[in-house]
KEDREN-735135 format. One record per residue: y negated, x negated, z negated of N, C-alpha, C, O in turn; residue number from 1. Coordinates in steps of 0.1 Angstrom, whole numbers. Atoms other than C-alpha are relative to their C-alpha. Example, Ala and Ser with C-alpha at 12.3 -4.5 7.8 and 13.67 -1.06 7.14 Angstrom:
% residues 2
<node <12; -9; 0>; <45; -123; -78>; <-12; -9; 0>; <-12; -19; -7>; 1>
<node <11; 9; 0>; <11; -137; -71>; <-11; 8; -8>; <-22; 3; -9>; 2>
This chain:
% residues 96
<node <11; -13; -1>; <1; -1; -2>; <-16; -6; 3>; <-26; -1; 9>; 1>
<node <10; 6; 1>; <-22; -28; -10>; <-3; -7; 18>; <-15; -6; 23>; 2>
<node <5; 9; -11>; <-20; -48; 25>; <-4; 18; 11>; <-8; 17; 22>; 3>
<node <1; -9; -8>; <-24; -14; 41>; <-13; 3; 2>; <-19; 5; 13>; 4>
<node <12; -2; 0>; <-56; -8; 27>; <-5; -11; 5>; <-13; -9; 15>; 5>
<node <7; 7; -5>; <-67; -41; 34>; <-2; -4; 13>; <-12; -11; 15>; 6>
<node <-5; -5; -11>; <-56; -35; 70>; <-11; 9; 9>; <-14; 9; 21>; 7>
<node <6; -12; -4>; <-79; -5; 70>; <-17; -3; -4>; <-26; 2; 2>; 8>
<node <13; 7; 1>; <-108; -23; 56>; <-6; -7; 12>; <-18; -5; 15>; 9>
<node <1; 7; -5>; <-106; -48; 82>; <-5; 7; 13>; <-15; 4; 19>; 10>
<node <6; -2; -15>; <-104; -28; 112>; <-15; 13; -5>; <-23; 17; 4>; 11>
<node <17; -12; 5>; <-136; -1; 94>; <-7; -10; 9>; <-9; -7; 21>; 12>
<node <11; 13; -1>; <-157; -34; 100>; <2; -6; 10>; <-2; -17; 10>; 13>
<node <1; 3; -11>; <-151; -38; 134>; <-12; 6; 7>; <-22; -1; 9>; 14>
<node <15; -3; -3>; <-178; -16; 147>; <-8; -4; -2>; <-15; -9; 7>; 15>
<node <16; 5; 6>; <-204; -25; 123>; <-1; -13; 2>; <-13; -16; 3>; 16>
<node <5; 12; -9>; <-200; -65; 138>; <-6; -2; 10>; <-15; -9; 13>; 17>
<node <9; -1; -6>; <-203; -50; 167>; <-9; 3; 0>; <-16; -4; 7>; 18>
<node <13; -3; 0>; <-233; -32; 159>; <-12; -12; -1>; <-23; -12; 5>; 19>
<node <4; 9; 4>; <-243; -62; 143>; <-7; -14; 9>; <-15; -23; 8>; 20>
<node <1; 10; -11>; <-241; -82; 173>; <-11; 2; 7>; <-21; -4; 9>; 21>
<node <17; -6; -6>; <-264; -60; 191>; <-13; -3; -3>; <-21; -9; 4>; 22>
<node <12; 3; 8>; <-290; -59; 169>; <0; -14; 0>; <-11; -16; 6>; 23>
<node <2; 15; -3>; <-286; -100; 169>; <-6; 1; 12>; <-17; -5; 13>; 24>
<node <1; 2; -20>; <-291; -98; 207>; <-11; 8; 2>; <-17; 5; 13>; 25>
<node <9; -4; 0>; <-318; -74; 201>; <-14; -5; -2>; <-24; -5; 5>; 26>
<node <10; 9; 6>; <-338; -93; 181>; <-7; -12; 5>; <-18; -16; 1>; 27>
<node <3; 13; 1>; <-336; -124; 200>; <-6; 3; 13>; <-16; -3; 17>; 28>
<node <5; -3; -13>; <-340; -108; 232>; <-14; 5; 2>; <-18; 5; 13>; 29>
<node <14; -6; 3>; <-378; -91; 216>; <-8; -18; 1>; <-19; -22; 4>; 30>
<node <15; 11; 1>; <-389; -127; 213>; <1; -5; 18>; <-8; -11; 23>; 31>
<node <-1; 2; -14>; <-376; -131; 251>; <-15; 6; 7>; <-23; -1; 13>; 32>
<node <3; -10; -6>; <-394; -103; 260>; <-19; -3; 1>; <-26; 3; 9>; 33>
<node <11; 3; 1>; <-430; -119; 250>; <-4; -4; 8>; <-14; 2; 12>; 34>
<node <2; 8; -11>; <-432; -140; 275>; <5; 1; 15>; <2; -5; 25>; 35>
<node <-7; -1; -17>; <-411; -127; 303>; <3; 15; -6>; <12; 17; -14>; 36>
<node <0; -16; 2>; <-416; -87; 300>; <-1; 7; 12>; <-9; 3; 21>; 37>
<node <-4; -7; -11>; <-408; -63; 324>; <-11; 4; 10>; <-10; 5; 22>; 38>
<node <9; -8; -13>; <-440; -49; 337>; <-9; -15; 6>; <-11; -16; 19>; 39>
<node <3; 14; -11>; <-455; -85; 347>; <6; -2; 10>; <18; 2; 14>; 40>
<node <-8; -2; -14>; <-456; -95; 379>; <5; -15; 0>; <5; -23; -10>; 41>
<node <-9; 16; -5>; <-439; -129; 394>; <-8; -4; -1>; <-18; 1; 4>; 42>
<node <8; 14; 0>; <-455; -162; 384>; <13; -14; 1>; <25; -12; 2>; 43>
<node <-13; 7; 0>; <-436; -196; 385>; <-2; -6; -12>; <2; -18; -11>; 44>
<node <3; 5; 12>; <-446; -205; 352>; <9; 16; -13>; <14; 15; -24>; 45>
<node <-1; -10; 13>; <-437; -171; 332>; <10; 5; 9>; <8; 17; 9>; 46>
<node <-3; -14; -3>; <-409; -154; 356>; <1; 14; -8>; <0; 14; -20>; 47>
<node <-1; -7; 11>; <-402; -119; 345>; <17; 3; 6>; <22; -1; 17>; 48>
<node <-21; -2; 0>; <-360; -109; 344>; <2; 14; 8>; <12; 20; 8>; 49>
<node <1; -18; -5>; <-364; -75; 359>; <8; -6; 15>; <5; -15; 22>; 50>
<node <-11; 3; -15>; <-334; -74; 387>; <3; -11; -2>; <6; -19; 7>; 51>
<node <-15; 12; -2>; <-314; -101; 370>; <13; 3; -10>; <12; 5; -22>; 52>
<node <-13; -1; 4>; <-281; -98; 360>; <6; -7; -13>; <1; -18; -16>; 53>
<node <-3; 12; 12>; <-263; -111; 328>; <5; -10; 4>; <4; -20; -3>; 54>
<node <0; 16; 1>; <-250; -140; 344>; <-6; -6; 4>; <-5; -18; 2>; 55>
<node <11; 13; -6>; <-280; -150; 365>; <-12; -3; -19>; <-20; -13; -20>; 56>
<node <8; 4; 9>; <-300; -150; 329>; <9; -8; -7>; <3; -19; -10>; 57>
<node <-12; 7; 12>; <-269; -166; 306>; <-2; -19; 9>; <-4; -30; 3>; 58>
<node <-8; 14; -5>; <-262; -195; 333>; <-13; -10; 1>; <-13; -23; 3>; 59>
<node <15; 8; -3>; <-301; -201; 336>; <-6; -4; -20>; <-11; -15; -23>; 60>
<node <-2; 6; 9>; <-302; -199; 294>; <9; -12; -6>; <7; -17; -17>; 61>
<node <-12; 9; -4>; <-270; -224; 299>; <-6; -12; 6>; <-3; -24; 5>; 62>
<node <9; 15; -12>; <-290; -248; 320>; <-11; -4; -12>; <-9; -14; -19>; 63>
<node <6; -1; 4>; <-317; -245; 301>; <3; -10; -15>; <-3; -20; -19>; 64>
<node <-7; 9; 11>; <-294; -258; 268>; <3; -7; -1>; <4; -12; -12>; 65>
<node <-1; 11; -2>; <-283; -281; 282>; <-1; -8; 6>; <8; -15; 12>; 66>
<node <11; 4; -7>; <-310; -296; 295>; <4; -5; 19>; <0; -16; 25>; 67>
<node <1; 2; -20>; <-300; -292; 340>; <-6; 9; 0>; <-2; 17; 8>; 68>
<node <11; -7; -8>; <-332; -271; 340>; <-10; -5; -6>; <-10; -2; -18>; 69>
<node <13; 7; 3>; <-366; -291; 337>; <-6; 16; -6>; <-3; 28; -2>; 70>
<node <3; -15; 5>; <-384; -264; 316>; <-11; -12; -17>; <-10; -24; -20>; 71>
<node <9; 3; 11>; <-414; -268; 282>; <5; 1; -12>; <6; -7; -21>; 72>
<node <0; -9; 15>; <-405; -243; 256>; <14; 3; 4>; <19; -2; -6>; 73>
<node <-11; -6; 2>; <-365; -228; 267>; <8; -7; 2>; <20; -4; 3>; 74>
<node <-17; 9; 10>; <-344; -259; 259>; <3; 3; -10>; <13; 9; -15>; 75>
<node <1; -1; 10>; <-356; -260; 231>; <-2; 16; -9>; <1; 16; -21>; 76>
<node <-10; -16; 2>; <-352; -219; 225>; <12; -4; 1>; <19; -8; -9>; 77>
<node <-11; -3; -2>; <-326; -221; 239>; <17; -6; -8>; <29; -2; -8>; 78>
<node <-8; 9; 3>; <-309; -250; 221>; <3; 7; -19>; <10; -1; -26>; 79>
<node <1; 4; 10>; <-314; -233; 185>; <10; 15; 2>; <9; 22; -9>; 80>
<node <-8; -7; 5>; <-286; -204; 193>; <13; -8; 7>; <12; -18; 13>; 81>
<node <-9; 2; -9>; <-251; -206; 206>; <7; 9; 11>; <4; 20; 15>; 82>
<node <-1; -4; -20>; <-234; -200; 241>; <3; 12; -7>; <-8; 15; -13>; 83>
<node <-3; -14; 2>; <-218; -165; 228>; <-14; 8; -4>; <-16; 19; 2>; 84>
<node <10; -4; 6>; <-251; -157; 209>; <-10; 3; 16>; <-13; 14; 19>; 85>
<node <5; 2; -12>; <-269; -167; 245>; <4; 16; 7>; <-3; 26; 9>; 86>
<node <-8; -6; -12>; <-241; -149; 268>; <-9; 18; -6>; <-17; 24; 1>; 87>
<node <1; -10; 6>; <-248; -115; 239>; <-15; 3; 9>; <-16; 12; 18>; 88>
<node <19; -1; -3>; <-291; -118; 248>; <6; -1; 19>; <12; 9; 24>; 89>
<node <-2; -5; -11>; <-284; -120; 282>; <10; 13; 11>; <8; 17; 22>; 90>
<node <-5; -17; -6>; <-259; -88; 288>; <-15; 9; -7>; <-22; 16; -1>; 91>
<node <11; -11; 4>; <-286; -72; 263>; <-14; -2; 9>; <-20; 9; 9>; 92>
<node <7; -2; -8>; <-313; -79; 287>; <0; -3; 15>; <-9; -6; 22>; 93>
<node <0; -4; -9>; <-296; -74; 313>; <2; 17; 3>; <-1; 22; 13>; 94>
<node <3; -15; 3>; <-291; -35; 301>; <-9; 0; 0>; <-13; 3; 11>; 95>
<node <13; -6; -1>; <-325; -30; 291>; <-14; -3; 6>; <-23; 5; 6>; 96>
């Protein structure tokens, strides 16, 4: 009975963890949109994220993180997050 209760407890936490992951992605993405707002016009310095899919955003973030794409601020920002967090942010930004 005790083991069953433990299993039920762990299974009950799965939706909470998923909701927390999306909340974290949302919080990080709001920082992205300070500079890359969807309503802005495209510029070389601050490109918009409108129209990009999750794979494109994730690839760019990982390139910044691993110094494969030159920039002033983005590499420092991207290095603050794990690859999984960057993937979640990319998915969030592509959906919203």
